[in-house]
C-alpha positions in Angstrom: 24.1 -15.2 24.2 21.8 -16.0 27.1 18.0 -15.8 26.8 18.0 -12.7 29.0 20.6 -11.0 26.9 18.7 -11.9 23.7 15.6 -10.4 25.3 17.4 -7.2 26.2 18.9 -6.9 22.6 15.5 -7.5 21.1 13.9 -4.9 23.4 16.6 -2.4 22.6 16.1 -2.9 18.8 12.3 -2.5 19.1 12.8 0.7 21.2 15.1 2.2 18.7 12.7 1.3 15.9 9.7 3.0 17.5 11.3 6.0 19.3 11.4 9.6 18.1 8.3 9.5 15.8 5.6 12.2 16.3 2.4 11.5 18.2 0.3 12.1 15.0 2.2 9.3 13.3 1.1 6.9 16.0 -2.6 7.9 15.6 -2.3 7.4 11.8 -0.6 4.0 12.5 -3.4 3.1 14.8 -6.1 4.0 12.2 -4.2 1.8 9.7 -4.2 -1.1 12.2 -7.9 -0.8 12.9 -8.7 -0.6 9.2 -6.7 -3.8 8.4 -8.2 -5.7 11.3 -11.5 -5.7 9.3 -10.0 -6.6 5.9 -12.1 -9.2 4.2 -13.3 -8.2 0.7 -9.9 -8.0 -1.1 -8.7 -11.3 0.4 -11.8 -13.4 0.0 -13.6 -11.9 -3.0 -12.4 -14.6 -5.4 -13.3 -17.4 -3.0 -16.7 -15.9 -2.3 -17.6 -15.7 -6.0 -16.2 -19.1 -7.0 -16.9 -21.3 -4.0 -19.9 -19.7 -2.3 -21.7 -18.3 -5.4 -20.5 -20.9 -8.0 -19.2 -18.5 -10.6 -16.3 -19.3 -12.9 -12.7 -18.2 -12.4 -13.1 -15.9 -15.4 -16.2 -14.1 -13.9 -14.4 -13.9 -10.5 -11.4 -12.4 -12.3 -13.7 -9.9 -14.1 -15.3 -8.7 -10.8 -11.9 -8.5 -9.1 -10.7 -6.4 -12.1 -13.6 -4.1 -11.8 -12.6 -3.7 -8.1 -9.2 -2.8 -9.4 -10.6 -0.4 -12.0 -12.4 1.5 -9.3 -9.0 2.0 -7.6 -7.6 3.3 -10.9 -10.4 5.8 -11.3 -10.0 7.1 -7.8 -6.2 7.2 -7.4 -5.4 10.3 -9.3 -8.6 12.1 -8.2 -7.9 11.2 -4.6 -4.3 12.6 -5.0 -5.7 15.9 -6.3 -8.2 16.0 -3.4 -5.3 15.4 -1.0 -3.5 18.4 -2.3 -6.5 20.7 -2.6 -8.9 19.7 0.2 -6.3 18.4 2.6 -5.3 15.0 3.9 -7.8 14.8 6.7 -11.0 15.6 4.7 -9.9 13.1 2.0 -9.4 10.4 4.5 -12.8 11.0 6.1 -14.6 10.9 2.8 -12.8 7.8 1.6 -13.3 5.8 4.8 -16.9 6.6 5.3 -17.7 5.8 1.7 -15.8 2.5 1.9 -17.8 1.4 5.0 -21.1 2.0 3.2 -20.1 0.3 -0.1 -18.6 -2.8 1.6 -21.8 -3.3 3.6 -23.9 -2.9 0.4 -21.8 -5.5 -1.4 -22.6 -8.2 1.1 -26.3 -7.9 0.2 -25.9 -8.0 -3.6 -27.3 -11.0 -5.4 -27.5 -10.2 -9.1 -24.2 -10.7 -11.0 -24.3 -7.3 -12.6 -25.1 -5.6 -9.2 -22.2 -7.5 -7.6 -19.8 -6.3 -10.3 -21.1 -2.7 -10.0 -20.7 -2.5 -6.2 -17.3 -4.2 -6.4 -16.2 -1.3 -8.7 -17.5 1.2 -6.1 -15.7 -0.6 -3.2 -12.5 -0.5 -5.2 -12.9 3.2 -5.9 -13.7 4.2 -2.3 -11.2 1.9 -0.6 -8.3 3.1 -2.7 -9.0 6.8 -2.3 -7.5 6.9 1.2 -4.0 5.7 0.2 -2.6 8.9 -1.3 -3.8 10.9 1.7 -2.3 8.4 4.2 1.1 8.4 2.5 1.2 12.2 2.0 0.2 12.8 5.6 3.0 10.4 6.8 5.5 12.2 4.6 4.3 15.6 6.1 4.7 14.7 9.7 7.8 12.5 9.7 11.4 13.8 9.1 13.1 12.6 5.9 15.7 10.5 7.7 12.9 8.6 9.6 10.6 7.9 6.7 11.8 4.4 5.8 11.3 3.4 9.4 7.9 5.1 9.6 6.7 3.4 6.3 8.0 0.1 7.6 6.1 0.5 10.9 3.0 1.4 9.0 3.4 -1.6 6.8 3.9 -3.7 9.9 0.5 -2.4 11.2 -1.1 -3.3 7.9 0.1 -6.9 8.2 -0.5 -7.3 11.9 -4.1 -6.5 11.2 -4.1 -8.6 8.1 -2.6 -11.6 9.8 -5.3 -11.5 12.5 -8.2 -10.7 10.1 -7.2 -13.4 7.5 -7.4 -16.2 10.0 -10.6 -14.9 11.6 -12.2 -14.2 8.2 -11.2 -17.6 6.9 -13.2 -19.3 9.6 -16.0 -16.7 9.4 -16.3 -17.5 5.7 -17.0 -21.1 6.5 -20.2 -20.0 8.1 -21.2 -16.6 6.7 -19.6 -14.4 4.1 -22.1 -11.7 4.9 -20.7 -11.4 8.4 -17.3 -10.8 6.9 -18.6 -7.9 4.7 -20.4 -6.3 7.6 -17.4 -6.7 9.9 -15.1 -4.9 7.4 -17.7 -2.1 7.1 -17.8 -1.7 10.9 -14.0 -1.6 11.3 -13.6 0.9 8.4 -16.2 3.2 10.0 -14.3 2.9 13.3 -11.2 4.0 11.4 -13.0 7.1 10.1 -14.1 8.0 13.7 -10.6 7.7 14.9 -9.3 10.0 12.2 -12.0 12.6 12.9 -11.2 12.6 16.6 -7.4 12.4 16.7 -5.7 13.5 13.5 -5.2 17.2 12.6 -4.7 18.4 9.1 -1.0 18.1 8.0 -0.9 19.8 4.6 2.3 22.0 4.4 1.9 25.7 4.1 2.5 27.5 0.9 5.0 30.3 0.4 4.1 33.7 -1.1 6.9 35.1 -3.2 6.7 38.8 -4.2 3.0 38.7 -3.3 2.3 35.7 -5.5 1.7 32.0 -4.8 4.4 29.7 -6.0 3.4 27.7 -9.1 1.1 24.8 -8.4 2.1 21.2 -9.1 -0.4 19.8 -11.7 -0.8 16.4 -13.2 1.4 17.5 -16.2 4.2 18.1 -13.8 3.9 14.5 -12.6 3.6 13.0 -16.1 6.7 14.9 -17.3 8.8 13.6 -14.5 10.6 10.9 -16.4 12.4 9.2 -13.5 9.3 9.2 -11.3 7.1 7.8 -14.1 9.7 5.0 -14.7 9.4 4.1 -11.0 5.6 4.0 -11.4 6.0 1.6 -14.3 8.4 -0.7 -12.5 6.1 -0.5 -9.4 3.3 -1.8 -11.6 5.3 -4.9 -12.6 6.1 -5.7 -9.0 2.5 -5.0 -7.9 1.3 -7.4 -10.7 3.4 -10.1 -9.0 2.3 -9.5 -5.5 -1.4 -9.3 -6.5 -1.3 -13.0 -7.4 -1.3 -13.8 -3.7 -4.9 -12.6 -3.6 -6.2 -13.7 -7.1 -4.1 -16.4 -8.6 -3.1 -18.2 -5.4 -6.6 -18.9 -4.0 -7.8 -20.2 -7.4 -4.7 -22.5 -7.7 -5.2 -23.7 -4.1 -8.9 -24.3 -4.7 -8.1 -26.3 -7.8 -5.7 -28.4 -5.8 -8.5 -29.3 -3.3 -7.6 -26.9 -0.5 -10.4 -25.1 1.5 -10.9 -21.4 2.1 -9.6 -21.9 5.7 -6.4 -23.5 4.2 -5.9 -20.4 2.0 -6.7 -18.2 5.0 -3.9 -19.9 7.0 -1.4 -19.7 4.2 -2.1 -16.0 3.4 -2.1 -15.2 7.1 1.4 -16.8 7.3 2.5 -14.0 5.0 1.2 -11.5 7.5 2.7 -13.3 10.5 6.2 -13.3 8.8 5.9 -9.6 8.2 4.9 -8.9 11.8 7.8 -11.0 13.0 10.5 -9.7 10.6 9.5 -6.2 9.4 11.2 -4.4 12.3 14.5 -6.3 12.4 14.8 -6.4 8.6 14.1 -2.6 8.5 16.9 -2.0 11.0 19.2 -4.0 8.7 18.2 -2.3 5.4 17.5 1.2 6.6 20.7 2.8 5.3 21.7 0.4 2.6 21.8 1.0 -1.1 18.3 1.6 -2.4 19.0 0.3 -5.9 20.3 -3.0 -4.6 17.3 -3.4 -2.3 14.8 -2.8 -5.1 16.6 -5.2 -7.4 16.8 -7.9 -4.8 13.2 -7.5 -3.7 11.9 -7.6 -7.3 13.8 -10.8 -8.1 12.7 -12.5 -4.9 9.1 -11.6 -5.6 9.2 -13.1 -9.1 11.1 -16.3 -8.1 9.1 -16.7 -4.9 5.8 -16.9 -6.8 7.6 -19.0 -9.4 8.2 -21.6 -6.7 4.4 -22.0 -6.3 4.5 -24.0 -9.6 6.1 -26.9 -7.6 3.7 -26.7 -4.6 1.6 -29.7 -3.9 1.2 -29.4 -0.1 0.6 -26.7 2.5 4.2 -26.9 3.6 5.5 -26.1 0.1 3.0 -23.3 -0.3 4.3 -21.9 3.0 7.9 -22.1 1.7 7.0 -20.1 -1.4 5.2 -17.6 0.8 8.4 -17.2 2.9 10.4 -16.2 -0.2 8.0 -13.6 -1.6 7.2 -12.3 1.8 10.9 -11.3 2.3 10.6 -9.5 -1.0 7.6 -7.7 0.3 9.2 -6.7 3.6 12.2 -5.1 1.7 10.2 -3.6 -1.2 7.3 -1.9 0.6 9.1 0.8 2.7 12.0 1.2 0.2 9.6 1.9 -2.7 7.4 4.2 -0.8 10.3 6.3 0.5 11.6 6.6 -3.1 8.3 8.0 -4.2 8.4 10.6 -1.4 12.0 11.6 -2.2 11.0 12.2 -5.8 7.9 14.2 -5.0 7.7 18.0 -4.6 6.4 19.1 -1.2 3.1 20.6 -2.5 2.5 17.9 -5.0 2.8 14.9 -2.7 -0.9 14.1 -3.1 -0.7 13.9 -6.9 2.6 12.0 -6.9 1.3 9.5 -4.3 -2.0 9.3 -6.3 0.0 8.3 -9.5 2.1 5.8 -7.5 -1.1 4.4 -6.0 -2.5 4.1 -9.4 0.3 1.7 -10.4 -1.0 -0.7 -7.8 -4.6 -0.1 -8.7 -3.9 -0.8 -12.4 -2.1 -4.0 -11.3 -5.2 -4.9 -9.3 -7.2 -4.5 -12.5 -4.8 -6.5 -14.7 -3.7 -9.2 -12.3 -7.1 -11.0 -12.0 -7.6 -10.9 -15.8 -4.1 -12.3 -16.3 -4.4 -15.0 -13.7 -7.9 -16.0 -14.8 -6.9 -16.2 -18.5 -3.6 -18.1 -17.9 -5.2 -20.6 -15.4 -8.3 -21.2 -17.5 -6.4 -21.7 -20.8 -2.9 -23.0 -19.9 -2.9 -23.9 -16.2 -1.5 -22.3 -13.0 2.1 -23.2 -13.8 2.1 -20.7 -16.7 1.0 -18.0 -14.2 3.9 -18.7 -11.8 6.4 -18.8 -14.7 5.1 -15.4 -15.9 5.7 -14.0 -12.3 9.3 -15.1 -12.5 9.8 -13.3 -15.8 8.2 -10.2 -14.5 10.4 -10.1 -11.4 13.5 -10.5 -13.6 12.3 -7.6 -15.8 11.6 -5.3 -12.9 15.0 -6.1 -11.3 16.7 -5.2 -14.5 14.7 -2.0 -14.8 15.6 -0.8 -11.3 19.3 -1.6 -12.1 19.1 0.8 -15.0 16.9 3.5 -13.5 18.4 4.0 -10.0 21.9 5.0 -11.2 22.5 8.6 -10.1 19.8 8.6 -7.5 20.5 11.3 -4.8 22.0 10.1 -1.6 19.8 8.7 1.2 18.1 11.3 3.3 17.9 13.9 0.5 14.4 14.8 -0.8 14.5 15.5 -4.5 11.2 17.3 -4.1 12.5 19.5 -1.3 15.6 20.3 -3.4 13.6 21.3 -6.4 11.4 23.6 -4.3 14.5 25.1 -2.5 16.4 25.8 -5.7 13.4 27.3 -7.3 12.8 29.7 -4.4 16.5 30.6 -4.2 16.6 31.5 -7.9 13.6 33.8 -7.5 15.5 35.9 -4.9 12.4 36.7 -2.9 12.0 40.3 -1.8 10.8 41.9 1.4 7.1 41.1 0.5 7.8 37.4 0.8 5.9 35.7 3.6 4.4 32.4 4.5 0.6 32.0 4.4 -1.4 28.8 4.8 -3.6 27.2 2.3 -7.3 27.1 3.3 -7.9 25.2 6.5 -4.3 24.1 7.3 -3.5 22.0 10.3 -0.9 22.5 13.0 1.9 21.0 10.9 4.8 22.4 12.9 3.4 21.2 16.2 2.6 17.9 14.7 6.1 17.3 13.5 7.7 18.3 16.9 5.3 16.5 19.3 6.8 13.4 21.0 5.4 9.9 20.6 3.1 8.8 23.3 
């Protein structure tokens, strides 16, 4: 194929990947990109504490775990807020609070104060995730969700690739500038949401003059298949978190600088930016169980390869393997969560799913700090391989009998329940308080 033909084929693939999505999706996508362009704290927290402030790996792991604990605390609460207050108010509260707390963290000097504010940053920054994912599920058709979640993940990593390189060099001169830069970009994200994104929470249906039963946290906890997905997601997240907690410590111990780590972790983002769209086109309609099994195994063995790394080139090779796992896992896993979620419980279900990553953010630093301090980094990477194998086996067992692609289990549950009630002439649709123009949002074309 000629270069011109290759360009035409690439352009056609990109056009098909981005076409047909609603305008509101693209504003949400843009807000994600802006937010990630300022990412600094999650990536450089460990290096800041160990190399700039001179604390031990165990203390750095403790602070990073408190950051994760904040996310655990806020995940379920933010999910409830997403269902009750709406997606837009939850996003505005979360982003504004994150901007303030990140700026404050940059000025903290006392170890106890650093730990306390890191907890606050983790709580506020994680609170937006259930709302973002629920809003995306609201405004994008079921058959387009894998593609939409892939594009959103692509935006996350486009911003991450740029910010990681920039922040790595910024950290060489001033960590405070990195904290303030993230605060400014997060505030810009909140302004964009305020100006451009309407509320998307679905309308509720009145049946015989009564509201349909609400979805509570008990509903979520009693959903066996979904909670199993949450557990397996935790194992996979525990592996991926090592790219931000175990990897910088191991590279620092090998004599590499913060800019070296910034370049290596930015390589992860660059690969996702380059490969996310074509890989998504390839996996979009393939068997979900096989994709989750493959991605879990690749994640475990990719990090396992790090045990043999002694040069930047080998670190980059290991990053290639687990980045491919990330590209496959991220949209597939998120779309599974949406398919298993009832329409009016999306916030709570997404909050519980988000909590699996938040708990991993709590456990991963403790795990890496303990293993590296007591046994060495090779034990950490071997543990990642074991966890990846266990997660792959779990998905193999769990995903048997999963409804076919394009079917929303949550939609089916709601539909069957309403049909069984045989609604009478008093049935009508009314909005929850302060609903947004959902129907218009879903039908409006992309810019």
